[in-house]
Structures are given as C-alpha cells and as structure tokens.
C-alpha positions in Angstrom: 0.0 0.0 0.0 1.2 3.5 -0.8 0.1 6.8 0.6 1.0 10.3 -0.5 0.7 13.9 0.4 1.1 16.9 -1.8 2.0 20.5 -1.0 1.9 23.0 -3.9 3.1 26.6 -4.2 5.4 26.4 -1.2 7.5 29.5 -0.9 10.9 27.7 -0.7 13.5 27.1 -3.4 13.3 23.7 -5.1 17.0 23.3 -5.0 17.3 23.8 -1.2 14.3 21.5 -0.7 15.9 18.7 -2.7 19.0 18.9 -0.5 16.9 18.3 2.7 14.7 15.7 1.0 17.7 13.6 -0.1 18.6 13.1 3.6 15.4 11.3 4.5 14.4 9.2 1.4 14.4 5.5 2.3 14.2 6.1 6.0 11.5 4.8 8.3 8.8 7.4 9.0 9.7 7.8 12.7 13.4 8.2 12.0 12.7 10.7 9.2 10.5 12.8 11.5 13.3 13.0 14.1 15.8 14.0 11.4 13.5 16.7 10.0 12.6 18.0 13.4 16.2 18.8 14.2 17.2 20.1 10.8 17.5 23.9 11.0 16.5 24.7 7.4 13.1 26.1 6.2 12.4 23.2 3.9 12.7 20.8 6.8 9.7 22.3 8.5 7.6 22.0 5.3 8.8 18.4 4.7 8.1 17.5 8.4 4.4 18.6 8.0 4.2 16.8 4.7 5.5 13.5 6.0 3.1 13.7 9.0 0.3 14.3 6.5 1.3 11.3 4.4 1.5 9.2 7.5 -2.0 10.3 8.5 -3.2 9.5 5.0 -1.7 6.0 5.3 -3.4 5.2 8.6 -6.7 6.6 7.3 -6.6 4.6 4.0 -5.7 1.4 5.9 -8.9 1.2 8.0 -10.0 -2.4 7.8 -6.7 -3.5 6.3 -3.7 -4.6 8.3 -1.0 -1.9 8.2 2.4 -2.4 9.8 3.1 1.2 10.8 6.7 0.3 11.7 7.4 -0.9 8.2 6.3 2.4 6.6 9.2 4.0 4.7 9.6 7.2 2.7 9.6 5.7 -0.8 10.1 8.9 -2.8 10.0 12.7 -2.4 9.4 14.6 -5.6 10.3 18.3 -5.7 9.2 20.2 -8.8 9.5 23.9 -9.6 6.4 26.0 -9.1 5.8 29.4 -10.6 8.4 32.1 -9.7 7.5 35.4 -8.3 9.2 38.1 -10.3 10.3 41.2 -8.5 12.7 44.1 -9.1 15.4 45.5 -6.9 16.6 49.1 -7.4 20.3 49.5 -8.2 22.7 52.3 -8.8 22.2 55.0 -11.5 18.4 54.3 -11.9 18.8 50.7 -12.9 16.9 47.7 -11.7 17.7 44.0 -11.5 15.4 41.1 -11.6 14.8 38.9 -8.5 13.1 35.5 -8.9 11.4 34.3 -5.7 11.0 30.6 -6.4 8.2 28.2 -5.3 8.0 24.4 -5.1 5.5 21.7 -5.6 6.4 18.8 -3.2 5.1 15.2 -3.2 5.9 12.7 -0.4 5.1 9.0 -1.1 5.2 6.4 1.7 5.2 2.6 1.1 5.4 -0.4 3.3 8.8 -2.1 3.3 7.9 -5.1 1.2 6.3 -3.1 -1.6 9.1 -1.3 -3.3 
C-alpha cells in the first residue's frame, strides 16, 4: 500500500528543498520525522508537516486493512518547480535588477517495506 501527500506553491526554493529531501528518502517514518525535526532549514519544516500528513493518510486509508506502521518508509520525495514570483530591486544609477522568488511543488510517497 502507498500513501502520498502533496504541497503546492510552497515559498521555498526547489534546490534547497531537494538537499533536505535527499537526507530522508528511504528512512522509516519515525526516523525521518526525528531528522527533519532537528534540521535547521526552512524546507525541513515544510517536509516535516508533509511527512506527517502522508503518515496520517496512510493510517486513514488502511482502515479495515492490516497496516504495519513500523514498516512504513519514505519511498520517494518529488520536488518540482512551481511558478516564480518576479520582483525588481533598485540598483545604482536608476537601474533595476530582476529577482526570482522561487516556489516548489512537493510530493511525499510512503510505502510499506515489502512493496518497493
């Protein structure tokens, strides 16, 4: 059984999010939650809530079906680019430079250990 959670339009850079996500892919859910809780980056907080949501989705979907909660692992974390906010910053001599404030679409997929 697989469960997933999706967060779209998150105001965090996809590149920074992928760096944090790479640390927890393949871990058990409880271990991943502990790692994310003590990681001092902004994407870690977003991923923490998303893993919790996917875990809640897994327990809700499994009503009536035997679910080994200790065997749940993070199968995959997909981080895609969302739309960029385009802003301008004033510079010297009346010029302006572009600033791209990037957003992310993040998907967390959990699976039981035997189903990879």
